[in-house]
N, CA, C and O atoms as CSV, one atom per row, in Angstrom:
chain,resi,resn,atom,element,x,y,z
A,1,MET,N,N,-28.191,47.858,-31.903
A,1,MET,CA,C,-26.857,48.350,-31.449
A,1,MET,C,C,-26.839,49.837,-31.328
A,1,MET,O,O,-27.188,50.548,-32.270
A,2,PRO,N,N,-26.420,50.340,-30.137
A,2,PRO,CA,C,-26.433,51.831,-29.984
A,2,PRO,C,C,-25.303,52.498,-30.817
A,2,PRO,O,O,-24.266,51.893,-31.093
A,3,LEU,N,N,-25.546,53.729,-31.190
A,3,LEU,CA,C,-24.577,54.501,-31.947
A,3,LEU,C,C,-23.679,55.241,-30.847
A,3,LEU,O,O,-24.155,56.034,-30.035
A,4,GLN,N,N,-22.397,54.909,-30.912
A,4,GLN,CA,C,-21.571,55.539,-29.988
A,4,GLN,C,C,-20.331,56.136,-30.715
A,4,GLN,O,O,-19.459,55.444,-31.239
A,5,GLN,N,N,-20.347,57.469,-30.690
A,5,GLN,CA,C,-19.338,58.228,-31.441
A,5,GLN,C,C,-18.886,59.442,-30.711
A,5,GLN,O,O,-19.684,60.069,-30.014
A,6,PHE,N,N,-17.672,59.797,-30.834
A,6,PHE,CA,C,-17.280,61.238,-30.587
A,6,PHE,C,C,-17.559,62.045,-31.742
A,6,PHE,O,O,-16.996,61.822,-32.813
A,7,THR,N,N,-18.420,62.997,-31.585
A,7,THR,CA,C,-18.905,63.812,-32.683
A,7,THR,C,C,-18.194,65.135,-32.873
A,7,THR,O,O,-18.257,65.739,-33.943
A,8,ALA,N,N,-17.510,65.586,-31.812
A,8,ALA,CA,C,-16.834,66.885,-31.883
A,8,ALA,C,C,-15.693,66.853,-30.962
A,8,ALA,O,O,-15.653,66.085,-30.001
A,9,ILE,N,N,-14.715,67.731,-31.271
A,9,ILE,CA,C,-13.591,67.989,-30.438
A,9,ILE,C,C,-13.311,69.472,-30.413
A,9,ILE,O,O,-13.376,70.079,-31.482
A,10,GLY,N,N,-13.017,70.095,-29.344
A,10,GLY,CA,C,-12.772,71.482,-29.348
A,10,GLY,C,C,-12.019,71.969,-28.116
A,10,GLY,O,O,-11.703,71.167,-27.238
A,11,GLU,N,N,-11.739,73.205,-28.035
A,11,GLU,CA,C,-10.943,73.713,-26.893
A,11,GLU,C,C,-11.779,74.903,-26.346
A,11,GLU,O,O,-12.490,75.549,-27.115
A,12,ILE,N,N,-11.702,75.180,-25.088
A,12,ILE,CA,C,-12.425,76.240,-24.428
A,12,ILE,C,C,-11.795,77.570,-24.960
A,12,ILE,O,O,-10.595,77.811,-24.832
A,13,ALA,N,N,-12.725,78.459,-25.596
A,13,ALA,CA,C,-12.252,79.596,-26.361
A,13,ALA,C,C,-11.798,80.759,-25.397
A,13,ALA,O,O,-10.855,81.475,-25.735
A,14,ASP,N,N,-12.423,80.949,-24.258
A,14,ASP,CA,C,-12.083,82.038,-23.429
A,14,ASP,C,C,-12.389,81.629,-21.931
A,14,ASP,O,O,-12.790,80.507,-21.624
A,15,ASP,N,N,-12.170,82.605,-21.072
A,15,ASP,CA,C,-12.473,82.252,-19.628
A,15,ASP,C,C,-13.939,82.677,-19.171
A,15,ASP,O,O,-14.330,82.508,-18.015
A,16,GLU,N,N,-14.688,83.222,-20.142
A,16,GLU,CA,C,-15.999,83.638,-19.740
A,16,GLU,C,C,-16.990,82.547,-19.621
A,16,GLU,O,O,-17.116,81.697,-20.503
A,17,ILE,N,N,-17.703,82.565,-18.524
A,17,ILE,CA,C,-18.774,81.666,-18.148
A,17,ILE,C,C,-20.134,82.485,-18.260
A,17,ILE,O,O,-20.259,83.521,-17.607
A,18,PHE,N,N,-21.132,82.031,-19.071
A,18,PHE,CA,C,-22.321,82.844,-19.250
A,18,PHE,C,C,-23.466,81.921,-19.070
A,18,PHE,O,O,-23.337,80.699,-19.146
A,19,GLN,N,N,-24.628,82.542,-18.823
A,19,GLN,CA,C,-25.865,81.711,-18.634
A,19,GLN,C,C,-26.666,81.682,-19.955
A,19,GLN,O,O,-26.944,82.733,-20.534
A,20,GLY,N,N,-27.039,80.459,-20.434
A,20,GLY,CA,C,-27.817,80.387,-21.615
A,20,GLY,C,C,-29.146,80.855,-21.564
A,20,GLY,O,O,-29.631,81.095,-20.459
A,21,HIS,N,N,-29.821,81.024,-22.608
A,21,HIS,CA,C,-31.227,81.546,-22.649
A,21,HIS,C,C,-32.157,80.639,-23.544
A,21,HIS,O,O,-33.183,81.081,-24.062
A,22,GLU,N,N,-31.723,79.330,-23.689
A,22,GLU,CA,C,-32.457,78.553,-24.632
A,22,GLU,C,C,-33.775,78.086,-24.201
A,22,GLU,O,O,-34.611,77.715,-25.025
A,23,SER,N,N,-34.017,78.090,-22.800
A,23,SER,CA,C,-35.300,77.518,-22.337
A,23,SER,C,C,-35.493,78.184,-20.942
A,23,SER,O,O,-34.784,79.107,-20.541
A,24,GLU,N,N,-36.512,77.632,-20.247
A,24,GLU,CA,C,-36.760,78.033,-18.931
A,24,GLU,C,C,-35.636,77.694,-17.949
A,24,GLU,O,O,-35.429,78.380,-16.948
A,25,ILE,N,N,-34.916,76.612,-18.271
A,25,ILE,CA,C,-33.785,76.129,-17.513
A,25,ILE,C,C,-32.576,76.922,-17.917
A,25,ILE,O,O,-32.219,76.839,-19.092
A,26,ARG,N,N,-31.915,77.668,-17.098
A,26,ARG,CA,C,-30.832,78.533,-17.492
A,26,ARG,C,C,-29.463,77.915,-17.208
A,26,ARG,O,O,-28.828,78.236,-16.203
A,27,MET,N,N,-29.028,77.060,-18.066
A,27,MET,CA,C,-27.723,76.450,-17.889
A,27,MET,C,C,-26.496,77.433,-18.102
A,27,MET,O,O,-26.564,78.386,-18.878
A,28,PHE,N,N,-25.449,77.149,-17.406
A,28,PHE,CA,C,-24.221,77.882,-17.561
A,28,PHE,C,C,-23.488,77.291,-18.805
A,28,PHE,O,O,-23.533,76.090,-19.075
A,29,ARG,N,N,-22.841,78.172,-19.508
A,29,ARG,CA,C,-22.160,77.750,-20.741
A,29,ARG,C,C,-20.693,78.319,-20.825
A,29,ARG,O,O,-20.288,79.216,-20.085
A,30,ARG,N,N,-19.954,77.722,-21.779
A,30,ARG,CA,C,-18.610,78.159,-22.103
A,30,ARG,C,C,-18.541,78.215,-23.576
A,30,ARG,O,O,-19.139,77.353,-24.221
A,31,ARG,N,N,-17.839,79.189,-24.205
A,31,ARG,CA,C,-17.608,79.198,-25.621
A,31,ARG,C,C,-16.544,78.124,-25.957
A,31,ARG,O,O,-15.553,77.970,-25.244
A,32,VAL,N,N,-16.769,77.428,-27.006
A,32,VAL,CA,C,-15.854,76.362,-27.531
A,32,VAL,C,C,-15.464,76.651,-28.935
A,32,VAL,O,O,-16.301,76.989,-29.772
A,33,ALA,N,N,-14.185,76.519,-29.203
A,33,ALA,CA,C,-13.695,76.541,-30.545
A,33,ALA,C,C,-13.523,75.151,-31.023
A,33,ALA,O,O,-12.562,74.476,-30.654
A,34,TYR,N,N,-14.486,74.674,-31.887
A,34,TYR,CA,C,-14.523,73.338,-32.367
A,34,TYR,C,C,-13.520,73.181,-33.560
A,34,TYR,O,O,-13.376,74.030,-34.439
A,35,LEU,N,N,-12.853,72.009,-33.486
A,35,LEU,CA,C,-11.909,71.726,-34.588
A,35,LEU,C,C,-12.621,70.964,-35.649
A,35,LEU,O,O,-13.532,70.188,-35.360
A,36,PRO,N,N,-12.220,71.170,-36.886
A,36,PRO,CA,C,-12.836,70.370,-37.994
A,36,PRO,C,C,-12.505,68.927,-37.921
A,36,PRO,O,O,-11.448,68.527,-37.432
A,37,GLY,N,N,-13.421,68.145,-38.412
A,37,GLY,CA,C,-13.087,66.715,-38.418
A,37,GLY,C,C,-14.411,65.875,-38.660
A,37,GLY,O,O,-15.505,66.425,-38.795
A,38,THR,N,N,-14.242,64.596,-38.701
A,38,THR,CA,C,-15.341,63.643,-38.951
A,38,THR,C,C,-15.604,62.791,-37.676
A,38,THR,O,O,-14.636,62.348,-37.059
A,39,PRO,N,N,-16.802,62.558,-37.278
A,39,PRO,CA,C,-17.061,61.749,-36.146
A,39,PRO,C,C,-16.249,60.423,-36.094
A,39,PRO,O,O,-15.947,59.828,-37.128
A,40,VAL,N,N,-15.928,60.010,-34.934
A,40,VAL,CA,C,-15.039,58.771,-34.725
A,40,VAL,C,C,-15.849,57.852,-33.839
A,40,VAL,O,O,-16.341,58.186,-32.762
A,41,ALA,N,N,-15.938,56.645,-34.408
A,41,ALA,CA,C,-16.661,55.546,-33.654
A,41,ALA,C,C,-15.869,55.139,-32.360
A,41,ALA,O,O,-14.661,54.914,-32.438
A,42,LEU,N,N,-16.488,55.052,-31.275
A,42,LEU,CA,C,-15.906,54.690,-30.029
A,42,LEU,C,C,-15.042,53.365,-30.196
A,42,LEU,O,O,-13.925,53.272,-29.688
A,43,GLY,N,N,-15.589,52.414,-30.890
A,43,GLY,CA,C,-14.874,51.124,-31.078
A,43,GLY,C,C,-13.513,51.291,-31.726
A,43,GLY,O,O,-12.614,50.481,-31.499
A,44,GLU,N,N,-13.343,52.387,-32.572
A,44,GLU,CA,C,-12.073,52.625,-33.209
A,44,GLU,C,C,-10.883,53.114,-32.224
A,44,GLU,O,O,-9.690,52.965,-32.486
A,45,VAL,N,N,-11.361,53.684,-31.119
A,45,VAL,CA,C,-10.296,54.249,-30.213
A,45,VAL,C,C,-10.424,53.806,-28.774
A,45,VAL,O,O,-9.591,54.121,-27.924
A,46,ARG,N,N,-11.491,53.064,-28.523
A,46,ARG,CA,C,-11.706,52.731,-27.040
A,46,ARG,C,C,-10.500,52.050,-26.314
A,46,ARG,O,O,-10.210,52.354,-25.157
A,47,GLU,N,N,-9.851,51.174,-26.992
A,47,GLU,CA,C,-8.697,50.411,-26.313
A,47,GLU,C,C,-7.485,51.398,-26.080
A,47,GLU,O,O,-6.626,51.106,-25.248
A,48,GLU,N,N,-7.421,52.451,-26.740
A,48,GLU,CA,C,-6.365,53.443,-26.571
A,48,GLU,C,C,-6.586,54.529,-25.595
A,48,GLU,O,O,-5.611,55.160,-25.188
A,49,LEU,N,N,-7.826,54.817,-25.166
A,49,LEU,CA,C,-8.210,55.851,-24.332
A,49,LEU,C,C,-8.180,55.525,-22.761
A,49,LEU,O,O,-8.622,54.468,-22.311
A,50,GLN,N,N,-7.636,56.503,-22.001
A,50,GLN,CA,C,-7.673,56.383,-20.567
A,50,GLN,C,C,-9.025,56.552,-20.008
A,50,GLN,O,O,-9.341,56.008,-18.950
A,51,LEU,N,N,-9.932,57.382,-20.772
A,51,LEU,CA,C,-11.238,57.643,-20.318
A,51,LEU,C,C,-12.046,56.367,-20.216
A,51,LEU,O,O,-12.841,56.271,-19.280
A,52,THR,N,N,-11.925,55.409,-21.057
A,52,THR,CA,C,-12.716,54.238,-21.025
A,52,THR,C,C,-12.145,53.036,-20.153
A,52,THR,O,O,-12.647,51.916,-20.252
A,53,ARG,N,N,-11.121,53.290,-19.329
A,53,ARG,CA,C,-10.478,52.238,-18.558
A,53,ARG,C,C,-11.268,51.980,-17.256
A,53,ARG,O,O,-11.266,50.834,-16.808
A,54,ALA,N,N,-11.877,52.863,-16.678
A,54,ALA,CA,C,-12.547,52.711,-15.457
A,54,ALA,C,C,-13.921,51.963,-15.608
A,54,ALA,O,O,-14.579,52.121,-16.636
A,55,PRO,N,N,-14.322,51.217,-14.678
A,55,PRO,CA,C,-15.643,50.584,-14.797
A,55,PRO,C,C,-16.783,51.641,-14.811
A,55,PRO,O,O,-16.655,52.621,-14.076
A,56,ASN,N,N,-17.792,51.528,-15.526
A,56,ASN,CA,C,-18.899,52.509,-15.606
A,56,ASN,C,C,-18.390,53.836,-16.155
A,56,ASN,O,O,-18.918,54.886,-15.790
A,57,TRP,N,N,-17.410,53.819,-16.995
A,57,TRP,CA,C,-16.846,55.144,-17.436
A,57,TRP,C,C,-17.832,55.976,-18.148
A,57,TRP,O,O,-17.620,57.189,-18.147
A,58,GLY,N,N,-18.887,55.521,-18.764
A,58,GLY,CA,C,-19.829,56.239,-19.442
A,58,GLY,C,C,-20.707,57.212,-18.659
A,58,GLY,O,O,-21.226,58.180,-19.215
A,59,TYR,N,N,-20.869,56.940,-17.339
A,59,TYR,CA,C,-21.645,57.809,-16.462
A,59,TYR,C,C,-21.159,59.242,-16.531
A,59,TYR,O,O,-21.977,60.159,-16.596
A,60,GLN,N,N,-19.835,59.466,-16.518
A,60,GLN,CA,C,-19.364,60.832,-16.476
A,60,GLN,C,C,-19.688,61.662,-17.733
A,60,GLN,O,O,-19.606,62.890,-17.706
A,61,LEU,N,N,-20.075,60.946,-18.890
A,61,LEU,CA,C,-20.430,61.639,-20.093
A,61,LEU,C,C,-21.835,62.228,-19.982
A,61,LEU,O,O,-22.196,63.106,-20.765
A,62,ARG,N,N,-22.632,61.756,-19.020
A,62,ARG,CA,C,-23.900,62.311,-18.847
A,62,ARG,C,C,-23.910,63.750,-18.469
A,62,ARG,O,O,-24.897,64.445,-18.707
A,63,ARG,N,N,-22.864,64.213,-17.897
A,63,ARG,CA,C,-22.698,65.624,-17.406
A,63,ARG,C,C,-22.490,66.557,-18.596
A,63,ARG,O,O,-22.588,67.775,-18.447
A,64,GLY,N,N,-22.215,66.025,-19.725
A,64,GLY,CA,C,-21.954,66.951,-20.933
A,64,GLY,C,C,-20.466,67.052,-21.153
A,64,GLY,O,O,-19.814,66.017,-21.296
A,65,LEU,N,N,-19.902,68.209,-21.187
A,65,LEU,CA,C,-18.486,68.362,-21.512
A,65,LEU,C,C,-17.619,67.859,-20.327
A,65,LEU,O,O,-17.945,68.123,-19.169
A,66,ILE,N,N,-16.552,67.158,-20.614
A,66,ILE,CA,C,-15.711,66.651,-19.680
A,66,ILE,C,C,-14.280,66.885,-20.123
A,66,ILE,O,O,-13.985,66.817,-21.316
A,67,PRO,N,N,-13.326,67.178,-19.120
A,67,PRO,CA,C,-11.934,67.346,-19.543
A,67,PRO,C,C,-11.259,66.019,-19.782
A,67,PRO,O,O,-11.541,65.033,-19.102
A,68,LEU,N,N,-10.337,65.996,-20.784
A,68,LEU,CA,C,-9.604,64.749,-21.117
A,68,LEU,C,C,-8.159,64.955,-20.796
A,68,LEU,O,O,-7.682,66.089,-20.849
A,69,ASP,N,N,-7.454,63.941,-20.473
A,69,ASP,CA,C,-6.014,64.080,-20.280
A,69,ASP,C,C,-5.352,64.262,-21.602
A,69,ASP,O,O,-5.963,64.116,-22.661
A,70,GLU,N,N,-4.102,64.581,-21.523
A,70,GLU,CA,C,-3.283,64.919,-22.772
A,70,GLU,C,C,-3.237,63.762,-23.708
A,70,GLU,O,O,-3.364,63.931,-24.920
A,71,HIS,N,N,-3.047,62.511,-23.135
A,71,HIS,CA,C,-3.039,61.329,-23.946
A,71,HIS,C,C,-4.281,61.049,-24.787
A,71,HIS,O,O,-4.211,60.711,-25.969
A,72,ASP,N,N,-5.386,61.202,-24.136
A,72,ASP,CA,C,-6.681,61.016,-24.800
A,72,ASP,C,C,-6.922,62.071,-25.821
A,72,ASP,O,O,-7.482,61.751,-26.869
A,73,LEU,N,N,-6.533,63.361,-25.602
A,73,LEU,CA,C,-6.630,64.397,-26.533
A,73,LEU,C,C,-5.905,64.050,-27.807
A,73,LEU,O,O,-6.428,64.210,-28.910
A,74,LYS,N,N,-4.649,63.554,-27.628
A,74,LYS,CA,C,-3.755,63.274,-28.792
A,74,LYS,C,C,-4.478,62.099,-29.676
A,74,LYS,O,O,-4.520,62.150,-30.905
A,75,VAL,N,N,-5.003,61.108,-28.954
A,75,VAL,CA,C,-5.655,60.012,-29.666
A,75,VAL,C,C,-6.878,60.497,-30.370
A,75,VAL,O,O,-7.095,60.099,-31.515
A,76,LEU,N,N,-7.677,61.306,-29.791
A,76,LEU,CA,C,-8.928,61.710,-30.509
A,76,LEU,C,C,-8.562,62.760,-31.587
A,76,LEU,O,O,-9.176,62.767,-32.654
A,77,ARG,N,N,-7.612,63.612,-31.339
A,77,ARG,CA,C,-7.259,64.565,-32.456
A,77,ARG,C,C,-6.738,63.833,-33.670
A,77,ARG,O,O,-7.046,64.219,-34.798
A,78,ALA,N,N,-5.948,62.774,-33.470
A,78,ALA,CA,C,-5.411,61.996,-34.556
A,78,ALA,C,C,-6.552,61.278,-35.270
A,78,ALA,O,O,-6.506,61.164,-36.495
A,79,ALA,N,N,-7.566,60.792,-34.571
A,79,ALA,CA,C,-8.687,60.046,-35.162
A,79,ALA,C,C,-9.597,60.939,-35.917
A,79,ALA,O,O,-10.162,60.543,-36.937
A,80,PHE,N,N,-9.765,62.227,-35.405
A,80,PHE,CA,C,-10.685,63.207,-36.098
A,80,PHE,C,C,-10.121,63.699,-37.429
A,80,PHE,O,O,-10.876,64.138,-38.297
A,81,ILE,N,N,-8.833,63.629,-37.592
A,81,ILE,CA,C,-8.297,64.231,-38.896
A,81,ILE,C,C,-8.466,63.342,-40.088
A,81,ILE,O,O,-8.075,63.713,-41.195
């Protein structure tokens, strides 16, 4: 069984976009202010999220950080606490 969890929640800290130096591939980054909390299993919140309503919703997560609507943010913030 795959492990499916939301492991962090945060807010973009500023408007600066910078290029990372972790490897030969120079990805663009944003600073994130992560909120404290405990990982949340997808199964605990899946039915409440707008994010998971569309078919093949998981493909968008492959891009890394994605914006969430206000409803999903409230659900996840409540679950992380």
